[in-house]
Phi, psi and omega in degrees: 000348184300122185076008179242137172281322181228140171279156173216132186301322183301312176301313178301314183300315179293323177300313181288326177296315180292323180293324185263341186079005179293126180056043175239148178220105180063041179079002181243153176295144178307134180065016172076007180224145179281324174215154181243039185300325179299336180259019180247021193233018183288146173260172183278346184074185186293335184277348177077178184288147176268035176222165176216060183288127185273359179093180183294137174227097182249157180288129183276118181275173187299323180293319183292319179298322179294319177298318178298316182291323179294321179296316180295326186278311190264342179234053183297334179287348183302144171296148179094177182222117181282346192297330184261021183304132189219020191261151180299135176242358180229163178292322174304314178297319182293320177293325175297319181292318175300316176305313182297318178302308183300316185283327193244337191230338180304322182301331180252355182300319184298317184292317195244021183294341182258355185279157180224157180203141185304131174064022176224078186288339190267311178052229185262015184282172189278326182066025183245010184297324179292321178298318177295313184283344170265006178065031169279340178231151176261134175306324181294322182289325179298315181293320179300323182288325176292318178294326176297319179299318178297310182297330178273004178073023178264355178207138181284167184295324179295330178287310185292315180299313180302319178291313175303321178299327180282325187269305182286322185273285191290320182297317179288328178295314180289331176294318176297310181296327175302311183284329179298323182240033189305319187281341181277328190306317179295355183256348193285131167195066188296334179274354181057046179275138185225359180299144172287155177293124181304148184297332185293345174298336181263352181232339184075010183270091175208151177275355176285105189303320183295322179285318177301316177295313184291322180285318185297321181290334174290318180295327180277326188236344187076015186227148170199138180282174193298325182285325176296327180282312185282319192249009173232283180298310181292319181298314182299315178301318179297307179302319183284341176087034183286147176304118184298335178291326173294317177301317180301315183292326176298308180302317181296326182279330195261341187255140184292341182255009187278067166287142193303320186295333181265330183282318187299305176299318181298317184284304188287326186260302186291311186277315186256358175052036179283351177259006175062028171103016178288316187278313186240153191278348180206157171291139178274082181244151177196159176272179178301341182298324178302311184298320178297323186288323190261005185202179169251010181305317188295336181292340184246024187239140179293345185259148186260114186291345177278352181250138180255345178218160184103165185299327182262012183293141175292127177301327177295321180288321173298313184289329172305314182282329174297316177299314180297322175294313183295324187241034188292330179295315176296312187294321184301334179281343186270117184294340184270346185221355187299334183297333180294329172303314179293327178294318179294317177291336180282348177287159180286160178305319182295318179297314181297319186287329179294320174296318181290328179291322181292326184290326180291322175303313179302317181298322183285328188244024192303324186280355178254004184280000000 
């Protein structure tokens, strides 16, 4: 941070690449690019994924079985279900899971790391974040295994670089910023959002299919990949205007990998923009059309992502434009998203009012949607 007013992950990531030599060739980035993010955004198309990965399946040892029994006996009101617990609790189990990722899923991880599909929560992801955060795996050995797969021609550059960027880049970036601003995180609410977290976040009972899928799988498995967190559950909370500290507490409670140093910056800053852009350069907002593009959730939903008003309007799309209206002074100053304010103002007065009326209905009827 010396000499910088604001951090940016890309600067940090390149610094670490140069310092470590990871994915570097003669002082230049491997394959001539620092990142392949543009090649990490494919959707599955109408046929869906050609995999049916069931997620981690490790043998439940006696200690873990006793913990599951104790949770069910002494903490019955807790959200979720511990009976199907399937995550590694030993280093040997974590290494086995890493081996499986490198051999079976890394090759397609790059293409489809942002994609989602009904009833398939795990897809091509690594499923090792809890092992990393509990120190059952070392980040360097995880990166080394991915690099080895690339060198042996078993995984393409967009997959390996995309994976390295998450571990070497983003993970270390949020860790540094957590400690750099540790005392400020509990106070952040830059957008002054005050809505309570909807009750369906604890039950998954909503007809909005993207939320039903993303929340239900967390209740069942304690897992959701980064796009489900950022662009479904987190996006809805941001657009609806939920108190970001309530969102943070939900994420910290619900995910198996949610150690505070990694969860707090990701939730409060990247997801909820409660720091007004210190960690990330823009709020991550989108209409329901983003979810339609990246998943098949909308095919099973009563709401239309293309509509912002009317009974079948997608709540994400309605609330997206309400967010733009409410925060237009802030957004207009942001070169990456300011154009959306112009799009909003170019709508007719009648169109804008219809959207705002629908957003008021959503606020009144949130638990029935």
